[in-house]
C-alpha positions as CSV (number, residue, x, y, z in Angstrom):
1,X,124.4,216.5,163.2
2,X,123.0,218.0,160.0
3,X,124.7,221.4,159.8
4,X,122.8,223.7,157.4
5,X,124.5,224.4,154.1
6,X,125.3,227.9,152.9
7,X,122.2,229.9,151.8
8,X,123.1,229.9,148.1
9,X,123.5,226.1,147.9
10,X,120.7,224.2,146.0
11,X,118.1,222.3,148.0
12,X,116.8,218.9,146.9
13,X,113.9,217.3,148.8
14,X,114.8,213.6,148.4
15,X,112.1,212.7,150.9
16,X,109.4,213.9,148.5
17,X,107.7,210.7,147.1
18,X,107.9,212.2,143.6
19,X,111.7,212.9,143.8
20,X,113.8,211.3,141.1
21,X,117.6,211.5,140.6
22,X,116.9,211.6,136.8
23,X,115.0,214.9,137.2
24,X,116.4,218.0,135.5
25,X,116.6,219.8,138.9
26,X,119.2,217.4,140.1
27,X,121.6,218.1,137.2
28,X,120.9,221.8,137.4
29,X,121.9,221.6,141.1
30,X,125.0,219.6,140.1
31,X,126.0,222.3,137.5
32,X,125.6,225.0,140.2
33,X,127.4,223.3,143.1
34,X,129.3,220.1,144.0
35,X,126.8,219.5,146.9
36,X,123.2,220.3,147.8
37,X,121.3,220.5,151.0
38,X,118.4,218.1,151.8
39,X,116.0,217.5,154.7
40,X,118.6,215.2,156.5
41,X,122.0,216.4,155.4
42,X,124.3,217.2,152.5
43,X,124.2,215.5,149.2
44,X,127.4,215.2,147.2
45,X,126.5,215.4,143.5
46,X,129.7,215.5,141.6
47,X,132.0,212.5,140.8
48,X,135.4,214.0,141.9
49,X,134.1,215.1,145.3
50,X,132.2,211.9,145.9
51,X,135.2,209.8,145.0
52,X,137.5,211.9,147.3
53,X,135.1,211.7,150.2
54,X,134.6,208.0,149.9
55,X,138.4,207.6,150.4
56,X,138.7,210.2,153.2
57,X,139.6,208.6,156.5
58,X,138.0,211.5,158.3
59,X,134.6,210.1,157.4
60,X,133.3,206.8,158.8
61,X,130.3,204.6,158.2
62,X,129.0,205.1,161.7
63,X,126.6,202.2,161.7
64,X,125.3,202.9,165.2
65,X,124.6,206.5,164.4
66,X,122.9,205.5,161.1
67,X,120.4,203.2,163.0
68,X,119.8,205.8,165.7
69,X,118.7,208.3,163.0
70,X,116.0,205.8,162.2
71,X,115.0,205.0,165.8
72,X,116.8,201.6,166.1
73,X,118.9,201.3,169.2
74,X,118.6,197.5,170.0
75,X,117.3,194.3,168.5
76,X,118.4,191.9,165.7
77,X,119.0,194.7,163.1
78,X,121.2,196.6,165.5
79,X,123.1,193.5,166.6
80,X,123.8,192.5,162.9
81,X,124.5,195.9,161.4
82,X,126.6,197.7,164.0
83,X,129.4,195.0,164.2
84,X,129.4,194.5,160.3
85,X,132.8,194.6,158.7
86,X,132.0,197.9,156.8
87,X,131.3,199.6,160.1
88,X,134.8,199.0,161.4
89,X,137.8,201.0,160.5
90,X,141.5,200.8,161.4
91,X,143.0,197.6,162.8
92,X,139.7,195.9,163.3
93,X,138.7,196.4,159.7
94,X,142.1,195.3,158.4
95,X,141.9,192.1,160.5
96,X,138.4,191.2,159.1
97,X,139.2,192.4,155.6
98,X,142.4,190.3,155.6
99,X,140.4,187.2,156.5
100,X,138.0,187.9,153.7
101,X,140.8,188.6,151.2
102,X,142.2,185.1,151.8
103,X,138.8,183.5,151.2
104,X,137.4,185.7,148.5
105,X,140.1,185.2,145.9
106,X,140.3,186.0,142.1
107,X,140.8,182.2,141.6
108,X,137.6,181.3,143.3
109,X,135.7,184.0,141.3
110,X,137.2,182.7,138.0
111,X,136.2,179.1,138.9
112,X,132.6,180.3,139.4
113,X,132.3,181.7,135.9
114,X,131.3,178.5,134.1
115,X,128.6,177.9,136.7
116,X,127.3,181.5,136.2
117,X,127.2,181.0,132.5
118,X,125.4,177.6,132.7
119,X,122.9,179.0,135.2
120,X,122.2,182.1,133.0
121,X,121.6,179.8,130.0
122,X,119.1,177.7,132.0
123,X,117.2,180.7,133.2
124,X,117.2,182.2,129.7
125,X,115.4,179.1,128.5
126,X,112.4,180.1,130.5
127,X,112.3,183.6,128.9
128,X,112.6,182.4,125.3
129,X,109.0,182.1,124.4
130,X,107.9,185.6,123.4
131,X,105.6,185.9,126.4
132,X,105.5,188.3,129.3
133,X,107.7,187.5,132.3
134,X,108.5,188.9,135.6
135,X,112.3,189.3,135.1
136,X,113.0,189.8,138.7
137,X,111.3,186.6,139.9
138,X,112.4,184.4,137.0
139,X,116.0,185.6,136.4
140,X,117.1,188.6,138.5
141,X,116.7,186.8,141.9
142,X,117.6,183.3,140.8
143,X,120.9,183.9,139.2
144,X,122.8,185.7,142.0
145,X,121.0,183.5,144.6
146,X,122.3,180.3,142.9
147,X,125.8,181.8,142.6
148,X,125.8,183.0,146.2
149,X,124.7,179.6,147.5
150,X,127.3,177.9,145.4
151,X,130.0,180.3,146.7
152,X,129.0,179.7,150.4
153,X,128.3,176.0,150.1
154,X,124.6,176.1,150.7
155,X,122.7,173.0,149.7
156,X,120.6,173.4,146.5
157,X,117.6,172.1,148.5
158,X,117.8,175.3,150.7
159,X,118.1,177.8,147.8
160,X,114.4,178.9,148.0
161,X,114.4,179.0,151.8
162,X,117.6,181.2,151.6
163,X,116.0,183.4,149.0
164,X,113.1,184.3,151.3
165,X,115.6,186.1,153.6
166,X,118.2,187.5,151.2
167,X,116.0,190.0,149.5
168,X,115.1,191.5,152.9
169,X,118.6,192.4,153.9
170,X,118.9,195.2,151.3
171,X,116.2,197.1,153.2
172,X,118.9,198.2,155.7
173,X,119.5,201.2,153.4
174,X,115.8,201.9,152.9
175,X,114.8,202.6,156.5
176,X,113.5,206.0,155.6
177,X,110.8,204.4,153.5
178,X,108.8,203.5,156.6
179,X,105.9,201.0,156.3
180,X,106.9,197.4,157.2
181,X,110.6,197.8,156.3
182,X,111.8,197.2,159.8
183,X,109.7,194.1,160.4
184,X,110.8,192.6,157.1
185,X,114.4,193.3,157.8
186,X,114.2,191.8,161.3
187,X,112.7,188.6,159.8
188,X,115.5,188.4,157.3
189,X,118.3,188.9,159.9
190,X,116.8,186.4,162.3
191,X,116.4,183.8,159.6
192,X,119.9,184.2,158.2
193,X,121.5,184.3,161.7
194,X,119.9,180.9,162.4
195,X,120.9,179.5,159.1
196,X,124.5,180.8,159.4
197,X,124.8,179.0,162.8
198,X,123.7,175.7,161.2
199,X,126.0,176.3,158.3
200,X,129.0,176.8,160.6
201,X,128.2,173.7,162.5
202,X,127.9,171.7,159.3
203,X,131.2,173.0,157.9
204,X,133.0,172.2,161.2
205,X,132.0,168.6,160.6
206,X,131.9,168.4,156.8
207,X,134.2,171.0,155.3
208,X,134.2,171.3,151.5
209,X,135.6,173.6,148.8
210,X,133.6,176.7,149.5
211,X,134.0,180.1,151.1
212,X,132.1,179.1,154.2
213,X,134.5,176.2,154.8
214,X,137.5,178.6,154.4
215,X,136.1,181.0,157.0
216,X,135.2,178.2,159.4
217,X,138.7,176.8,159.1
218,X,140.1,180.2,160.1
219,X,137.8,180.2,163.1
220,X,138.7,176.6,164.0
221,X,142.4,177.4,163.8
222,X,142.0,179.9,166.7
223,X,144.8,182.5,166.9
224,X,142.2,185.2,167.4
225,X,141.6,185.6,163.7
226,X,137.8,185.5,164.1
227,X,135.2,184.8,166.8
228,X,132.1,182.7,166.3
229,X,129.9,185.8,166.5
230,X,132.1,187.6,163.9
231,X,132.0,184.6,161.7
232,X,128.2,184.5,161.7
233,X,128.1,188.2,161.0
234,X,130.5,187.8,158.1
235,X,128.4,185.1,156.5
236,X,125.2,187.0,156.8
237,X,126.9,190.1,155.4
238,X,128.3,188.1,152.5
239,X,124.7,187.1,151.7
240,X,123.8,190.7,151.6
241,X,126.7,191.7,149.5
242,X,126.6,188.8,147.1
243,X,122.9,188.8,146.3
244,X,120.8,191.9,146.9
245,X,122.8,194.5,144.9
246,X,123.4,192.1,142.0
247,X,119.7,191.1,141.6
248,X,118.8,194.8,141.5
249,X,121.6,195.5,139.0
250,X,120.3,192.8,136.6
251,X,116.8,194.3,136.7
252,X,118.2,197.8,136.3
253,X,120.2,196.7,133.3
254,X,116.9,195.5,131.6
255,X,115.3,198.8,132.3
256,X,118.2,200.6,130.7
257,X,118.2,198.4,127.6
258,X,114.4,198.6,127.3
259,X,114.9,202.3,127.0
260,X,117.8,201.8,124.5
261,X,116.9,198.8,122.4
262,X,119.5,199.7,119.7
263,X,122.2,199.2,122.3
264,X,120.8,195.7,123.1
265,X,120.8,194.8,119.4
266,X,124.4,196.0,119.2
267,X,125.5,193.8,122.1
268,X,123.8,190.8,120.5
269,X,125.9,191.4,117.4
270,X,129.1,192.3,119.2
271,X,129.5,190.1,122.3
272,X,133.0,191.5,122.9
273,X,131.2,194.6,124.2
274,X,129.9,192.7,127.2
275,X,132.5,194.0,129.7
276,X,131.9,197.6,128.6
277,X,128.1,197.0,128.8
278,X,128.5,195.9,132.4
279,X,130.3,199.1,133.3
280,X,127.8,201.3,131.4
281,X,124.7,199.8,133.0
282,X,126.3,200.2,136.5
283,X,127.1,203.8,135.6
284,X,123.8,204.6,134.1
285,X,121.4,202.7,136.4
286,X,123.3,201.7,139.5
287,X,121.8,199.4,142.1
288,X,123.5,201.4,144.9
289,X,122.2,204.9,144.3
290,X,123.8,206.5,147.4
291,X,126.4,205.8,150.0
292,X,126.4,207.6,153.3
293,X,129.2,208.7,155.7
294,X,129.5,210.5,159.0
295,X,132.3,213.0,159.8
296,X,134.5,211.6,162.6
297,X,136.1,215.0,163.2
298,X,135.9,218.7,162.2
299,X,137.6,219.5,158.9
300,X,137.3,221.7,155.8
301,X,136.8,220.3,152.3
302,X,136.7,222.6,149.2
303,X,135.4,225.5,151.3
304,X,132.8,223.5,153.2
305,X,133.2,223.4,157.0
306,X,132.5,219.8,157.9
307,X,131.6,219.4,161.5
308,X,132.1,216.2,163.5
309,X,128.9,214.1,163.3
310,X,127.8,215.7,160.0
311,X,125.9,213.3,157.7
312,X,126.9,213.3,154.0
313,X,125.4,211.2,151.2
314,X,127.4,210.5,148.1
315,X,124.7,210.5,145.3
316,X,126.2,207.8,143.2
317,X,123.6,208.0,140.3
318,X,124.1,211.7,139.9
319,X,127.9,211.5,140.2
320,X,128.1,208.8,137.6
321,X,126.4,211.1,135.1
322,X,128.7,214.0,135.9
323,X,129.9,215.6,132.6
324,X,133.1,216.6,134.4
325,X,134.0,212.9,134.8
326,X,132.5,211.3,131.7
327,X,132.4,212.2,128.1
328,X,128.8,212.2,126.8
329,X,127.7,211.6,130.4
330,X,124.0,212.0,129.6
331,X,124.0,209.2,127.0
332,X,123.8,205.5,127.5
333,X,126.4,204.0,125.2
334,X,128.0,200.6,125.6
335,X,130.7,201.4,123.0
336,X,132.0,204.3,125.1
337,X,135.1,203.2,127.1
338,X,134.6,205.0,130.4
339,X,137.8,205.7,132.3
340,X,136.3,206.8,135.7
341,X,135.3,203.6,137.6
342,X,131.8,203.3,139.1
343,X,131.3,204.6,142.6
344,X,128.6,202.1,143.7
345,X,131.3,199.6,145.0
346,X,132.7,202.3,147.3
347,X,136.4,203.2,147.3
348,X,139.6,203.0,149.3
349,X,139.8,200.4,152.2
350,X,136.1,199.7,152.0
351,X,135.9,198.9,148.2
352,X,133.5,196.0,147.8
353,X,135.2,192.6,147.9
354,X,132.5,191.1,145.7
355,X,132.8,193.7,142.8
356,X,134.6,191.2,140.6
357,X,132.0,188.5,141.1
358,X,129.2,191.0,140.5
359,X,130.8,192.0,137.2
360,X,131.1,188.3,136.2
361,X,127.4,187.7,136.9
362,X,126.1,190.7,135.1
363,X,128.5,190.2,132.2
364,X,127.6,186.5,131.7
365,X,123.9,187.3,132.0
366,X,123.9,190.1,129.4
367,X,126.0,188.0,127.0
368,X,123.6,185.1,127.1
369,X,120.4,187.1,127.1
370,X,121.5,189.5,124.2
371,X,122.8,186.6,122.1
372,X,119.5,184.6,122.3
373,X,116.8,187.2,122.8
374,X,115.7,190.4,121.1
375,X,115.5,193.7,123.0
376,X,113.4,193.7,126.2
377,X,110.3,195.9,126.3
378,X,108.6,197.0,129.5
379,X,105.0,195.8,130.1
380,X,103.9,198.7,132.2
381,X,106.1,201.0,134.3
382,X,108.4,199.5,136.9
383,X,107.6,200.2,140.5
384,X,110.7,201.8,142.1
385,X,111.4,202.1,145.8
386,X,112.6,205.5,147.3
387,X,115.5,207.2,145.6
388,X,118.2,206.4,148.2
389,X,120.0,203.3,149.2
390,X,119.9,200.1,147.1
391,X,117.4,200.5,144.3
392,X,115.8,198.2,141.7
393,X,112.2,197.2,140.9
394,X,110.8,194.5,143.0
395,X,108.9,193.2,140.0
396,X,109.6,193.9,136.3
397,X,107.2,192.7,133.6
398,X,109.2,192.3,130.4
399,X,108.6,190.9,126.9
400,X,111.7,190.1,124.9
401,X,111.7,190.5,121.1
402,X,112.6,187.6,118.8
403,X,116.3,186.9,118.8
404,X,118.8,184.9,116.7
405,X,117.6,181.6,118.1
406,X,113.8,182.3,117.4
407,X,112.2,182.7,114.0
408,X,110.7,186.1,113.2
409,X,113.7,188.3,113.9
410,X,113.5,191.3,111.5
């Protein structure tokens, strides 16, 4: 249900191909009201309200409803997305989340850091020639793909095969884009389902020190912890969570620094700012620009009558530039210690389990790149997908300036 907003609430046509969350009209609407109306439901524009509602148990993910809105009622996309862990609440979510918490530990993330650093250095070697490079193809995809495969115990020989599917999963939140999105997403789900089945069979016979083996061990132990179907779904969802958003975040970071080269130079001189730089690029140019919820019941929030079934979209990018939540919100500044955490990882019981690993990957990448290369510059405008869902350029032509390790630095 998309109940109309009050007549005096701003309207934003997010389905207009020219719409952009960076547009002045968005921030004028944010100044006027904490929410706006749109062609398919309400848009939450301010940080406090978005954060509140992401934690509100009266709102649910409603995976089945989300697919129905886009005409998908059966098939591989439906069978993967509806049972996904994020689409469960209550006891079922706690059971699956508990299983993932045991496998997705801080210790495992810390142990991956040297591998992340080494891989980032290897990939930077290929960019260190002063030429033009597609950053997405040569770095943005490859780093999180290698890390994800290492995390799951995928053989290096299968990395490229795996990579052909992983990028497709992120299209689940871009169904409104039309075109061949559904067909691409179906191919990705089918391919990864088959691969996950083979991976489970392999880990049953040859377990090793990886997350897949830990999850397979829980399945093998029985006790109703997880079924074979749930295990396969968890593995495919991990691929989605561990790769797609991070590859886009890396590309988005390059766009942000290309627009603010003085910040890149500062990071190169002061590597201790890497952690703050990660937080700032996620705030300024998040890979998850919006998060949706459905109302599970009728309730009232800040004067808004929310009816059961209402569709609400938390506009992460706008909320993360809300001057009520951030000092100098309209300025990209890696020296500014931001107190309000980014919203793109969600909040409450559904906060992203992979947030710590994503921060490690982006942080190590920025540290290596800024230490060795000069500021990136865009070679032509990036091609962005629609404004909602997971966002980042599919290709990104960049040229890096001379850095400390190349002659010619001014």
